[in-house]
C-alpha positions in Angstrom: 0.0 0.0 0.0 1.2 3.5 -0.7 1.9 5.8 2.2 0.7 9.3 2.6 3.5 11.9 1.9 2.8 15.3 3.7 6.4 16.6 3.3 9.3 16.0 0.9 13.0 16.4 1.7 15.0 19.4 0.7 17.0 17.1 -1.6 13.8 16.2 -3.6 12.7 19.9 -3.6 16.1 20.8 -5.1 15.9 18.1 -7.7 12.4 19.4 -8.7 13.7 23.0 -9.0 16.5 21.8 -11.3 13.9 20.1 -13.5 11.3 23.0 -13.8 13.0 26.1 -12.4 12.8 27.7 -8.9 9.7 29.8 -9.8 7.7 26.7 -10.8 8.1 24.8 -7.5 5.7 25.8 -4.6 5.8 24.6 -1.1 4.0 27.4 0.7 0.6 26.4 2.3 -1.6 28.7 0.1 -0.3 27.2 -3.1 -0.9 23.7 -1.8 -4.3 24.6 -0.3 -5.6 26.1 -3.5 -4.8 22.9 -5.3 -6.3 20.6 -2.7 -9.9 20.8 -3.9 -12.3 21.2 -6.8 -15.5 23.1 -7.3 -17.6 20.4 -5.8 -18.9 20.3 -2.2 -15.8 19.7 -0.1 -15.2 18.5 3.5 -13.7 21.9 4.6 -13.4 20.7 8.2 -10.6 18.3 7.0 -9.2 20.5 4.3 -5.6 19.9 5.4 -5.9 16.2 4.9 -6.1 16.7 1.1 -3.1 19.0 0.6 -0.2 18.0 -1.6 3.3 18.2 -0.1 4.6 20.2 -3.1 3.3 21.7 -6.3 5.3 21.7 -9.6 4.4 23.3 -12.9 6.3 21.7 -15.9 6.3 23.1 -19.4 7.5 20.2 -21.6 7.2 16.4 -22.0 10.8 16.0 -20.9 10.2 17.8 -17.6 7.2 15.6 -16.9 9.3 12.5 -17.6 11.9 13.7 -15.1 9.3 14.5 -12.4 7.7 11.0 -12.8 11.0 9.2 -12.6 11.9 11.1 -9.5 8.6 10.2 -7.9 9.2 6.6 -8.7 12.7 6.7 -7.3 11.4 7.8 -3.9 7.9 6.2 -4.1 6.2 9.6 -3.8 2.5 9.9 -4.9 2.0 12.1 -7.9 -1.3 13.7 -8.9 -1.8 15.6 -12.3 -4.1 18.6 -12.2 -5.5 20.4 -15.3 -8.0 23.3 -14.9 -9.2 22.1 -11.5 -12.8 22.3 -12.7 -13.5 18.5 -12.4 -16.7 17.8 -10.4 -15.6 14.4 -9.1 -12.3 15.1 -7.3 -10.1 13.4 -9.8 -7.4 16.0 -9.1 -7.8 16.0 -5.3 -4.7 14.4 -3.7 -5.6 11.5 -1.4 -2.1 10.7 -0.3 -0.4 14.1 -0.5 2.9 13.9 -2.5 3.7 15.9 -5.7 0.9 17.7 -7.5 1.8 18.4 -11.1 -0.1 21.5 -12.3 -0.3 21.4 -16.1 -1.4 25.0 -16.7 1.9 26.2 -18.1 1.6 23.6 -20.9 -0.9 25.6 -22.8 0.6 26.1 -26.3 -0.8 25.4 -29.7 1.9 23.4 -31.5 0.3 23.1 -34.9 -2.9 24.0 -36.9 -3.3 21.9 -40.0 -5.9 23.7 -42.1 -5.9 21.1 -44.9 -6.2 18.0 -42.8 -8.3 19.9 -40.2 -6.4 19.0 -37.1 -4.7 20.9 -34.3 -2.0 19.7 -32.0 -1.9 21.3 -28.6 -0.5 20.9 -25.1 -2.9 19.7 -22.4 -3.3 22.9 -20.5 -5.1 24.8 -23.2 -8.9 25.4 -23.0 -11.3 24.9 -25.9 -12.1 28.6 -25.7 -8.5 29.6 -26.1 -8.0 27.2 -29.0 -11.2 28.4 -30.7 -10.2 32.1 -30.5 -7.2 31.2 -32.7 -9.1 28.8 -34.9 -11.7 31.4 -35.7 -9.4 33.2 -38.2 -9.1 29.9 -40.1 -12.9 29.3 -40.2 -12.4 26.2 -38.1 -13.9 25.0 -34.8 -13.1 22.6 -32.0 -16.6 21.8 -30.8 -16.0 20.4 -27.3 -18.5 22.3 -25.3 -18.8 21.7 -21.6 -20.4 24.0 -19.1 -16.8 24.8 -18.0 -15.9 25.8 -21.6 -13.8 28.8 -20.5 -11.9 27.0 -17.7 -11.5 23.2 -18.2 -8.4 22.2 -20.2 -8.2 19.6 -23.0 -5.9 17.2 -21.0 -8.4 17.2 -18.1 -11.2 16.6 -20.5 -9.5 13.3 -21.6 -8.9 12.3 -18.0 -12.6 12.7 -17.1 -13.8 11.5 -20.5 -15.6 14.8 -20.7 -19.2 15.4 -21.9 -20.2 18.0 -24.5 -23.4 20.0 -24.5 -23.6 19.8 -28.3 -22.7 16.1 -28.7 -25.6 15.5 -31.1 -23.6 17.0 -34.0 -20.0 16.7 -32.9 -19.7 14.0 -30.2 -18.0 14.1 -26.8 -14.3 14.6 -26.0 -13.4 11.0 -26.7 -14.8 11.5 -30.3 -12.8 14.7 -30.9 -9.3 13.6 -29.7 -7.4 11.7 -32.4 -4.3 10.8 -30.4 -2.0 12.0 -27.6 1.4 11.5 -26.0 1.3 10.3 -22.4 4.0 9.8 -19.8 3.3 6.5 -18.1 3.7 6.0 -14.4 7.2 4.6 -14.9 8.4 7.6 -16.9 8.1 5.9 -20.3 6.7 8.0 -23.1 3.9 6.5 -25.2 2.0 7.8 -28.2 -1.5 6.5 -28.4 -3.9 6.8 -31.4 -5.5 5.3 -34.5 -2.9 3.3 -36.4 0.5 4.9 -37.0 -0.3 8.4 -38.0 -1.3 11.5 -36.0 -4.0 12.5 -38.4 -5.8 9.2 -39.0 -9.4 9.1 -37.8 -10.0 5.3 -38.1 -7.6 2.3 -38.2 -8.1 -1.4 -37.8 -4.5 -2.2 -36.9 -4.1 -3.7 -33.4 -5.9 -3.0 -30.2 -7.5 0.5 -29.9 -5.7 1.6 -26.8 -6.6 5.2 -27.0 -9.9 4.8 -25.1 -8.1 3.1 -22.2 -7.0 6.4 -21.0 -10.3 8.3 -21.3 -11.8 8.7 -17.8 -8.6 7.4 -16.1 -8.6 10.4 -13.8 -4.8 10.6 -13.9 -4.2 7.1 -12.6 -2.4 5.8 -15.7 -0.1 8.7 -16.6 0.2 12.4 -17.5 -0.8 13.5 -21.0 1.6 16.1 -22.6 0.6 16.5 -26.3 -2.8 16.1 -28.0 -4.0 16.1 -31.6 -7.7 17.0 -31.9 -10.2 16.9 -34.8 -11.5 20.1 -36.2 -14.8 21.0 -37.8 -15.8 23.8 -40.2 -17.2 26.6 -38.2 -21.1 26.3 -38.4 -22.9 28.9 -40.5 -25.9 28.8 -38.3 -26.8 28.3 -34.6 -30.4 28.3 -33.5 -31.5 27.7 -29.9 -35.2 27.2 -29.3 -36.9 26.7 -25.9 -40.4 25.3 -25.6 -42.7 25.4 -22.5 -45.0 22.6 -21.4 -47.8 22.3 -18.8 -46.3 19.4 -17.0 -43.2 17.2 -16.8 -45.2 14.3 -18.1 -46.3 16.2 -21.2 -42.6 17.3 -21.8 -41.4 13.8 -21.2 -43.7 12.4 -23.9 -42.6 15.2 -26.3 -38.9 14.2 -25.6 -39.8 10.7 -26.8 -41.2 12.1 -30.0 -38.1 14.2 -30.6 -35.9 11.1 -30.4 -37.5 9.9 -33.6 -37.4 13.2 -35.5 -34.1 12.2 -37.2 -32.6 15.7 -37.5 -28.8 15.4 -37.7 -28.4 19.2 -37.0 -30.0 18.8 -33.6 -27.0 19.3 -31.3 -28.7 19.5 -27.9 -32.0 18.5 -26.3 -32.5 19.3 -22.7 -35.5 18.7 -20.5 -36.0 20.8 -17.4 -38.3 19.2 -14.8 -40.9 21.1 -12.8 -38.6 21.5 -9.8 -35.9 23.0 -12.0 -38.2 25.5 -13.6 -39.5 26.5 -10.1 -35.9 27.0 -8.9 -35.1 29.2 -11.9 -38.2 31.3 -11.1 -37.1 31.6 -7.5 -33.4 32.2 -7.6 -31.8 32.6 -11.0 -31.6 36.3 -11.8 -30.7 35.5 -15.4 -33.9 33.6 -16.0 -36.6 35.4 -17.9 -39.9 34.9 -16.1 -42.5 32.7 -17.7 -46.3 32.3 -17.2 -47.2 30.0 -14.3 -48.6 27.4 -16.7 -45.1 26.7 -17.9 -44.1 23.9 -15.6 -41.5 22.1 -17.7 -39.2 23.1 -20.6 -37.4 21.4 -23.5 -34.4 23.4 -24.7 -33.0 22.6 -28.2 -30.1 23.9 -30.2 -29.5 23.4 -34.0 -26.1 23.7 -35.6 -25.0 23.5 -39.2 -25.2 25.2 -42.6 -27.9 27.9 -43.2 -29.9 25.6 -45.5 -29.8 22.7 -43.0 -30.8 24.7 -40.0 -33.6 26.6 -41.7 -35.2 23.4 -42.9 -34.6 21.5 -39.7 -36.1 24.4 -37.6 -39.4 24.2 -39.5 -39.7 20.5 -38.8 -38.7 20.9 -35.1 -41.2 23.7 -34.5 -44.0 21.7 -36.1 -43.2 18.6 -34.0 -43.0 20.6 -30.8 -46.3 22.4 -31.5 -48.0 19.0 -32.2 -46.6 17.7 -28.9 -48.0 20.5 -26.8 -44.9 22.7 -26.7 -45.2 26.5 -26.7 -42.2 28.4 -28.1 -40.9 30.7 -25.4 -39.4 33.3 -27.7 -36.1 34.4 -29.1 -35.0 36.4 -26.0 -35.3 33.5 -23.6 -34.0 30.9 -26.0 -30.9 32.8 -27.2 -30.2 34.4 -23.8 -30.4 31.2 -21.8 -28.4 29.2 -24.3 -25.7 31.8 -24.4 -25.4 31.7 -20.6 -24.8 28.0 -20.5 -21.0 28.6 -19.8 -21.4 31.6 -17.5 -23.4 29.9 -14.8 -20.6 27.5 -14.0 -18.7 29.9 -11.9 -21.2 32.3 -10.4 -22.1 32.2 -6.7 -25.1 30.1 -6.0 -27.6 30.3 -3.2 -30.2 28.1 -1.7 -32.9 28.2 0.9 -33.3 26.8 4.4 -36.4 25.1 5.7 -38.0 28.5 6.3 -37.2 30.0 2.9 -34.3 32.1 4.0 -31.4 32.6 1.5 -28.2 30.7 2.4 -25.0 30.8 0.4 -24.5 27.3 -0.9 -22.1 25.6 -3.4 -23.5 23.6 -6.3 -23.3 19.9 -6.9 -24.8 17.8 -9.7 -25.2 14.1 -10.0 -24.7 13.2 -13.7 -25.9 9.6 -14.3 -26.5 8.0 -17.7 -30.2 6.8 -17.7 -32.1 5.4 -20.6 -35.3 7.1 -21.7 -37.9 4.8 -20.2 -36.4 5.0 -16.7 -36.3 8.8 -16.5 -39.7 9.3 -14.6 -38.8 6.6 -12.0 -35.3 8.1 -11.5 -36.8 11.6 -11.2 -39.1 10.4 -8.4 -36.5 8.4 -6.6 -33.8 11.2 -6.6 -36.2 14.0 -5.5 -37.4 11.7 -2.7 -33.8 11.1 -1.6 -32.9 14.8 -1.5 -36.1 15.6 0.4 -35.3 13.1 3.1 -31.9 14.7 3.8 -33.2 18.3 3.3 -35.9 17.7 5.9 -33.4 16.4 8.4 -30.7 19.0 7.6 -32.6 22.1 6.3 -29.6 24.4 6.5 -27.3 22.0 4.7 -29.1 20.7 1.6 -31.5 22.2 -1.0 -33.1 20.7 -4.1 -32.5 22.8 -7.3 -34.3 20.5 -9.7 -33.3 18.2 -12.6 -32.0 18.4 -16.2 -32.1 15.6 -18.7 -29.6 16.0 -21.6 -29.2 13.9 -24.8 -26.2 11.7 -24.2 -25.6 9.9 -27.5 -22.7 11.1 -29.6 -23.6 12.4 -33.1 -27.3 11.7 -32.7 -30.0 13.3 -30.5 -31.6 10.1 -29.2 -30.7 7.2 -26.9 -29.9 7.6 -23.2 -29.8 10.8 -21.2 -27.3 12.5 -18.9 -29.6 12.9 -15.9 -28.6 15.6 -13.5 -30.0 16.6 -10.2 -28.6 19.9 -8.9 -28.2 20.0 -5.1 -27.2 23.0 -3.0 -24.8 22.2 -0.2 -23.8 24.5 2.6 -20.1 23.8 2.9 -19.6 26.3 5.6 -21.6 24.3 8.1 -20.4 20.8 7.2 -19.0 18.7 10.0 -18.4 14.9 10.3 -22.1 14.2 10.7 -23.3 16.3 7.8 -20.5 15.3 5.5 -21.4 11.6 6.1 -25.0 12.5 5.4 -23.9 14.0 2.1 -22.0 10.8 1.2 -25.0 8.7 2.1 -27.3 10.9 -0.1 -24.9 10.5 -3.1 -24.8 6.7 -2.5 -28.6 6.5 -2.5 -28.8 8.4 -5.8 -26.1 6.1 -7.3 -27.8 2.9 -6.1 -31.1 4.0 -7.7 -29.1 4.5 -10.9 -27.7 1.0 -10.9 -31.1 -0.4 -10.1 -32.4 0.7 -13.5 -29.3 -0.4 -15.4 -27.8 3.1 -15.7 -24.3 4.4 -15.2 -23.2 6.3 -12.1 -21.6 9.1 -14.2 -22.0 10.1 -17.8 -19.7 13.2 -17.5 -17.5 13.7 -14.5 -16.4 10.3 -13.2 -17.0 8.3 -10.1 -14.1 8.9 -7.7 -15.9 10.5 -4.8 -17.2 8.8 -1.6 -20.8 7.8 -2.2 -20.0 6.8 -5.8 -16.6 5.1 -5.9 -17.6 2.2 -3.6 -20.3 1.2 -6.1 -17.8 1.0 -9.1 -17.3 -2.8 -8.7 -21.0 -3.3 -8.8 -21.4 -1.3 -12.0 -18.4 -2.6 -13.8 -18.1 -6.2 -12.5 -15.3 -8.0 -14.4 -14.2 -4.8 -16.1 -13.1 -3.4 -12.7 -11.1 -6.5 -12.1 -9.3 -5.9 -15.4 -8.8 -2.3 -14.5 -6.9 -3.4 -11.3 -4.6 -5.6 -13.4 -3.9 -2.8 -15.9 -3.2 -0.3 -13.2 -0.7 -2.6 -11.5 1.0 -3.4 -14.8 1.4 0.2 -15.9 2.1 1.6 -12.4 4.0 -1.0 -10.4 4.8 1.4 -7.6 1.2 2.8 -7.3 2.5 6.4 -7.5 0.1 7.8 -10.1 -2.9 9.4 -8.3 -3.2 6.5 -5.8 -6.5 5.8 -4.1 -8.7 6.7 -7.0 -11.3 4.1 -8.3 -10.4 1.9 -5.3 -7.4 0.7 -7.4 -5.2 0.4 -4.3 -6.8 -2.9 -3.9 -4.7 -4.2 -6.8 -1.6 -3.9 -4.6 -2.8 -5.8 -1.6 
């Protein structure tokens, strides 16, 4: 078993300074504390238990190799950190050690207009890349809520989910290949076949997907080639109101069969979500009281495609009981999909008083026919804990997003948003939070869903159910982890993979 490392020797610190430079090695508490958590609800009463011993910021593959070799030499845990926006604690150190902050590795190495690819370092965001691609008429369409903050390397490690996956897929579909420094310090290139600009190959095992969702347990990615699209000529968001969740749910089933390849996003807001937006979201444009549930859609493509598709979409929505909510709401709310990720949130206690709360979302993959049951079970679970701890938890409603790459039908990323009062968490209420998460995840597995469709499952309340979800796949994960990381130094403790070393 790996041991927790809360301090490192002056000799190791000096070695790290020689690798990355004095200014890129940090040992002071504030640097370490800032990198000890992510935006999710956090056990602040035990913050110090999650601190790395030291922070380093490399700028090249060669520097990463030397850091990893040093960590192996002294059996020091090492945790890679991208943008720090992950919602499942993949970058939170469980055993201290060396935290490798990848933000300095944010360069664009190549833009190939003719073959429509870009090669970048892992610390660049999609927004930064698209600002440069715009002049070429090209587009990297990875579109998370954290668009302006999450980095491409982190998106691979969490197997990130994109809001417009219906036309362009998710992160795994947009990354062609990458260079990764394995836990032993070996450098490996992983992709389709033998070339960096090949989209499909039938030569050998396709090992690329092994590293998607690995949460930094299998190495540190240092160079990535991504697929590019022509910049779409037209973008049309359209929101439709319904008189009940049941009516909107039935309309969602009809949309699945509409067959529009330009339909990038379909999102169902349940009644509790619409009520929360009325109550506390200053950016939300008020709607008549008979609007209880909403379906948001977004079309992307050429002018001719989007114009034709919009006519069919509006007709189907009207026939399904949907009322178009207007251009101002549709365009304004869709445009704000990235901005809401980082604004302060607030909830209400049992008496309706406003309390500052942080935001958490569960993000399970659920098939269409199970959505009403899961909605009922999840809201009941949150209500039980909110009734017991009215100053700690609040229910902010649910979203249901199309989850199938390149097509707007299939299963749904099912999200319940929960307000959590971190400032008043203690051992009892933190354990209550973990139990609430576990109940939500257990309901997910009950209907054949996946605990996470977007962020990963490495937090207490989720992680202990991984063997139940994956079965024999988890047993194989342990064997792969031990093979690639014989000293268990790379982000140890995640996914319960320490069990491979017992």
